[in-house]
C-alpha positions in Angstrom: 147.5 -106.4 107.9 145.9 -109.2 106.0 146.3 -107.3 102.6 150.0 -106.6 103.4 150.7 -110.3 104.2 149.1 -111.2 100.9 151.3 -108.7 99.1 154.6 -110.0 100.7 153.6 -113.5 99.9 153.1 -112.5 96.2 156.4 -110.7 95.6 158.8 -113.7 95.7 156.6 -115.5 93.2 157.0 -112.7 90.8 160.7 -112.6 91.2 161.0 -116.4 90.8 158.9 -116.3 87.7 161.1 -113.6 86.2 164.3 -115.5 87.0 162.8 -118.7 85.5 162.1 -117.0 82.2 165.4 -115.0 82.0 167.6 -116.8 79.5 171.4 -117.0 79.7 172.8 -115.2 76.8 175.7 -117.0 75.0 178.1 -114.7 72.9 178.7 -117.6 70.6 177.0 -120.6 68.9 173.8 -120.4 66.8 170.3 -119.7 67.9 169.0 -123.2 66.8 170.7 -125.6 69.2 169.9 -128.1 71.9 171.8 -127.9 75.3 170.1 -130.6 77.2 167.0 -131.1 79.4 166.5 -129.1 81.5 168.1 -126.4 79.3 171.1 -124.8 81.3 170.3 -121.5 79.6 167.0 -121.6 81.3 167.9 -123.2 84.6 171.5 -121.8 85.0 172.4 -125.1 86.8 176.1 -125.4 87.4 178.1 -127.8 85.2 179.9 -128.2 81.9 177.7 -128.5 78.9 177.9 -129.3 75.2 175.2 -127.9 72.9 174.5 -129.4 69.5 172.8 -128.3 66.3 169.1 -128.9 66.8 168.8 -130.5 63.3 172.2 -132.2 63.4 172.6 -133.7 66.9 176.2 -134.8 66.1 177.4 -131.3 65.3 178.5 -129.2 68.3 177.4 -125.6 68.6 178.8 -124.6 72.0 180.8 -125.8 74.9 180.8 -123.9 78.2 180.8 -124.2 82.0 178.4 -122.6 84.5 179.5 -121.7 88.0 177.1 -120.0 90.4 174.7 -119.7 87.4 177.2 -117.7 85.3 179.7 -118.5 82.5 183.0 -119.4 84.0 186.2 -120.9 82.5 186.9 -121.9 78.9 184.0 -121.6 76.4 183.8 -122.6 72.7 181.4 -121.7 69.9 180.9 -123.3 66.5 179.3 -122.5 63.2 176.2 -124.5 62.1 178.6 -126.8 60.3 180.6 -127.5 63.5 183.6 -125.3 62.5 185.3 -123.4 65.4 184.0 -119.8 65.5 184.7 -118.7 69.2 187.2 -119.5 71.8 187.5 -117.6 75.1 187.6 -117.5 78.9 185.0 -116.3 81.3 185.2 -115.2 84.9 182.0 -114.6 86.9 180.0 -114.3 83.8 182.3 -111.8 82.0 184.8 -112.4 79.3 188.3 -112.2 80.8 191.5 -112.9 79.0 192.1 -113.8 75.3 189.1 -114.3 73.1 189.3 -115.6 69.5 186.5 -115.2 66.9 185.9 -116.2 63.3 183.2 -114.7 61.1 184.1 -115.9 57.6 183.0 -119.3 56.3 185.8 -119.2 53.7 188.5 -119.0 56.2 189.5 -121.9 58.4 191.1 -119.9 61.1 190.3 -117.4 63.8 190.3 -113.9 62.3 190.2 -111.7 65.4 191.9 -112.0 68.8 190.7 -109.7 71.6 191.9 -109.4 75.2 189.3 -108.7 77.8 189.4 -107.8 81.5 186.2 -108.1 83.5 184.1 -107.9 80.3 185.9 -104.9 78.8 188.4 -104.9 76.0 191.9 -104.2 77.5 195.1 -104.6 75.7 195.9 -105.5 72.1 193.3 -106.7 69.5 194.4 -108.1 66.2 192.2 -108.8 63.1 193.0 -110.2 59.8 191.5 -108.2 56.8 190.4 -109.6 53.5 193.5 -108.6 51.7 195.8 -110.3 54.2 196.2 -107.1 56.1 196.5 -107.3 59.9 194.8 -104.6 61.9 196.2 -104.0 65.4 194.1 -102.0 67.8 195.1 -100.9 71.3 192.2 -100.9 73.8 192.0 -99.3 77.3 188.8 -99.6 79.3 186.9 -100.9 76.3 188.0 -97.9 74.0 190.7 -97.5 71.5 193.7 -95.7 72.9 196.2 -94.7 70.2 196.7 -95.5 66.6 195.3 -98.6 64.8 198.2 -100.2 62.9 197.6 -101.6 59.4 200.2 -104.3 59.0 201.5 -105.9 55.9 204.1 -108.6 55.8 205.0 -108.1 59.4 205.6 -104.3 59.2 203.3 -101.3 59.7 202.0 -100.2 56.3 199.8 -97.3 57.5 198.0 -95.9 60.6 194.3 -95.5 61.3 192.8 -92.5 63.0 194.3 -91.3 66.3 191.8 -92.1 69.0 192.0 -91.7 72.8 189.0 -92.6 75.0 186.7 -92.7 72.0 187.7 -89.2 70.7 189.5 -88.6 67.4 192.4 -86.3 67.9 195.3 -84.9 65.9 198.0 -87.5 65.1 200.5 -85.8 67.3 198.4 -86.7 70.4 198.8 -90.4 69.7 202.5 -90.4 68.8 203.6 -91.6 72.2 201.1 -94.4 72.4 203.1 -97.4 71.0 201.2 -100.7 71.1 202.9 -103.1 73.4 204.7 -105.9 71.5 205.1 -103.7 68.5 207.9 -101.4 69.6 210.3 -102.7 67.0 207.8 -102.3 64.1 207.0 -98.8 65.4 210.7 -97.8 65.3 210.9 -99.1 61.7 207.8 -97.1 60.9 209.1 -93.9 62.4 212.4 -94.3 60.5 210.5 -94.8 57.2 208.4 -91.7 57.9 211.5 -89.6 58.7 213.0 -90.8 55.4 209.8 -89.9 53.5 209.7 -86.5 55.1 213.3 -85.9 54.2 212.6 -86.9 50.6 209.5 -84.7 50.5 211.6 -81.8 51.7 214.2 -82.5 49.1 211.5 -82.7 46.5 210.2 -79.3 47.6 213.6 -77.7 46.8 215.0 -79.1 43.5 215.4 -78.7 39.9 212.8 -80.4 37.7 213.8 -81.5 34.2 211.4 -83.4 31.9 212.4 -85.1 28.7 210.6 -86.7 25.8 211.2 -90.3 24.7 214.1 -89.1 22.5 215.8 -87.6 25.5 215.2 -83.9 24.5 214.4 -81.6 27.4 210.8 -80.3 27.1 210.4 -78.6 30.4 212.7 -77.2 33.1 212.2 -75.3 36.3 213.3 -75.0 40.0 211.2 -75.5 43.1 211.6 -73.6 46.3 209.3 -74.7 49.1 207.4 -76.7 46.5 206.7 -73.6 44.4 208.3 -72.6 41.1 210.7 -69.7 41.5 212.8 -68.2 38.6 212.6 -69.4 34.9 210.0 -71.9 33.9 211.0 -73.2 30.5 209.0 -75.3 28.1 210.2 -76.5 24.7 208.9 -78.1 21.5 210.0 -81.6 20.9 213.0 -80.4 18.9 214.3 -78.5 21.8 213.3 -75.0 20.5 211.6 -72.6 23.1 207.8 -72.9 23.2 206.9 -71.0 26.4 209.3 -69.2 28.8 208.2 -67.5 31.9 209.6 -66.0 35.1 207.7 -67.0 38.2 207.7 -66.2 41.9 206.0 -68.7 44.2 204.4 -70.3 41.2 202.9 -67.0 40.0 203.9 -65.6 36.6 205.7 -62.3 36.4 206.2 -62.4 32.7 205.7 -64.9 29.9 206.9 -65.3 26.3 205.3 -67.7 23.8 207.1 -68.6 20.5 206.2 -70.1 17.1 207.9 -73.2 16.0 210.2 -71.2 13.7 211.5 -69.3 16.8 209.6 -66.1 16.1 208.1 -64.5 19.2 204.3 -65.0 19.3 203.3 -63.3 22.5 204.9 -61.4 25.4 202.7 -61.0 28.6 203.3 -59.2 31.9 201.4 -60.0 35.1 200.7 -58.7 38.5 202.3 -60.8 41.2 199.5 -60.0 43.7 196.1 -61.7 43.9 195.2 -63.9 41.0 198.2 -62.8 38.8 196.2 -60.7 36.3 197.7 -60.0 32.9 198.5 -56.2 32.7 200.4 -55.9 29.5 200.1 -57.9 26.3 202.0 -57.8 23.0 201.1 -60.3 20.3 202.8 -60.8 16.9 202.1 -62.4 13.5 204.4 -65.2 12.4 206.1 -62.8 9.9 207.2 -60.7 12.9 204.7 -57.8 12.4 202.7 -56.6 15.5 199.2 -58.2 15.7 197.7 -56.9 19.0 199.0 -54.7 21.8 197.1 -53.7 25.0 197.8 -52.6 28.6 195.4 -52.9 31.6 194.9 -50.3 34.3 193.5 -51.8 37.5 191.2 -49.6 39.6 190.9 -49.8 43.3 187.3 -51.0 43.0 188.4 -54.0 40.9 187.3 -52.5 37.5 189.9 -52.0 34.8 190.4 -50.1 31.6 192.3 -51.6 28.7 194.0 -49.5 26.1 194.5 -51.5 22.9 195.8 -51.4 19.3 195.2 -54.1 16.8 197.1 -54.4 13.5 196.8 -55.8 9.9 199.4 -58.4 9.1 201.3 -55.7 7.1 202.0 -53.9 10.3 199.4 -51.1 9.7 197.1 -50.0 12.5 193.6 -51.5 12.3 191.7 -50.4 15.4 192.6 -48.5 18.6 190.7 -47.4 21.7 189.7 -48.4 25.2 187.8 -51.4 26.5 186.4 -51.7 30.1 185.8 -54.6 32.4 184.3 -54.8 35.9 185.6 -57.2 38.5 182.9 -59.7 37.8 183.9 -60.2 34.1 186.5 -62.7 33.1 189.8 -61.2 32.2 191.2 -64.0 30.0 190.3 -62.3 26.6 190.1 -58.5 27.0 189.2 -58.2 23.2 185.7 -59.5 24.0 185.0 -56.6 26.4 182.8 -53.6 25.5 184.3 -50.3 24.1 184.6 -47.1 26.1 185.2 -43.6 24.7 186.4 -42.9 21.2 187.3 -45.9 19.0 189.1 -45.4 15.7 189.2 -47.7 12.7 191.7 -47.7 9.8 192.1 -49.4 6.5 195.1 -51.5 5.6 196.8 -48.5 4.1 196.7 -46.5 7.4 193.8 -44.2 6.5 191.2 -43.4 9.2 187.8 -44.8 7.9 185.6 -44.6 11.0 185.2 -43.3 14.5 182.7 -44.5 17.2 182.0 -43.1 20.7 180.8 -45.1 23.7 179.6 -44.3 27.2 178.5 -46.7 29.8 179.1 -49.6 27.3 176.6 -48.1 24.8 177.0 -46.1 21.6 176.6 -42.4 22.6 177.4 -39.3 20.6 178.7 -38.9 17.0 179.8 -41.9 14.9 181.6 -41.2 11.6 182.3 -43.7 8.8 183.9 -43.3 5.4 182.2 -45.0 2.5 181.5 -44.6 -1.2 178.3 -44.0 -3.2 177.3 -45.9 -6.4 179.6 -43.7 -8.5 182.5 -44.5 -6.2 182.6 -41.0 -4.8 183.7 -40.8 -1.2 180.9 -40.0 1.3 180.8 -39.8 5.1 178.0 -41.2 7.3 177.7 -39.1 10.5 175.4 -40.9 12.9 174.2 -39.6 16.2 173.5 -42.0 19.1 172.1 -41.5 22.6 172.3 -44.3 25.2 172.7 -46.9 22.4 169.8 -45.7 20.3 170.3 -44.2 16.8 168.7 -40.8 16.5 170.0 -39.4 13.1 172.3 -40.2 10.2 173.7 -37.4 8.0 175.3 -38.4 4.7 178.0 -35.8 3.6 179.9 -35.6 0.4 183.5 -35.9 1.5 185.0 -33.6 -1.2 182.4 -30.8 -1.0 181.3 -31.2 2.6 177.8 -30.9 1.3 175.0 -32.6 3.2 173.2 -34.9 0.7 170.9 -36.8 2.9 169.4 -36.6 6.4 167.6 -39.6 8.1 165.9 -39.5 11.5 164.8 -42.5 13.5 162.3 -43.4 16.1 163.4 -45.0 19.5 162.5 -48.5 18.2 164.8 -48.0 15.1 162.1 -47.3 12.6 162.5 -44.4 10.1 161.0 -41.1 11.3 162.0 -38.9 8.2 164.3 -38.9 5.2 165.2 -35.8 3.3 167.8 -34.5 0.7 168.6 -30.9 1.4 169.8 -28.6 -1.5 171.7 -26.2 0.7 175.3 -26.8 1.7 176.1 -27.5 5.2 179.4 -28.2 7.0 180.0 -31.6 8.6 180.9 -31.9 12.3 184.5 -32.6 11.5 187.0 -33.3 8.7 189.1 -36.1 10.2 187.6 -38.6 7.6 
């Protein structure tokens, strides 16, 4: 029993000591100030107080009233220079009503006005930004409820995020939350947004005409749902056609490119599915002669085969054959792709001068090339390849079909044997 009495006698002393050291927190004023002796922040004695700067006794730092040991009634806070920085009302120790704060030394006015109810933000808060914008925030139970308005010159300029009960939501969720006192501004905002939406819709469906500084049309097309549909025409500065295409939902169906003299330079045809791959291509020299022609066959696995013909500028065939591309290879320049199958080469008079055979993107099989010896007699080189490696080259007299030299090679390309047979032997073909 004696130990219990001693314990009970000790408890109040601990509580009193804790209360005596608990300091009243002021939401304004500076930390270095004198409020009187005894200090009301320590004693919590009721009354109205004026605190001053500890180093400048004539400069006020805070004015407040304590009732039942708590802040109550009007309260004021000041900067270290004595400029107003806080003005609000307390009830039973909690902010209640309109509270004004200032946090910029450069400005001589309150920048934020917040409304409180029992210590929680409730109602409209306004805050002046650094570019003279006014931010208007609606609070409910200490959390933003609706849009934040960004005001300029008395009208809504833009909206902040849509927030309800601390959660960001889609804008439609906040459309019905109009900040009290800003109903007229909101109606103006809604009207402006409707006008912008109507203009955007009109912009999505219109004819676009661009002109140069001389007033000459250099581009023309029509938009349907913001996508080019129909002819898309581009012109040189003198008004002559430069690039004409037909498009569907901004994807090219065909396209024609011209030289400045009006001569057709290129005609391309595209697929309208997927990435709009070019499937047919005809290219011309400025003299009107064909330069390059190819067509693409797309396979179901994404690979493609390109049959092509290239020409000399006199219109004679130069090279013809097939190229291949897998779906991982860029398709912008098919002429950089590897050969496949038999490739034929011609001179500018139309004569076949060489053939090459490819398999799996490597030289494979017989290659034949027309050439001339030191006496300008026509000879044919017949080279045999396997998986890209040269195995043998046979030199044949084109006129007599006589084999005049046989060379064999090692896998690394070095010479294995070199002979000049006396007997006649027929070549593997007579196309050259």
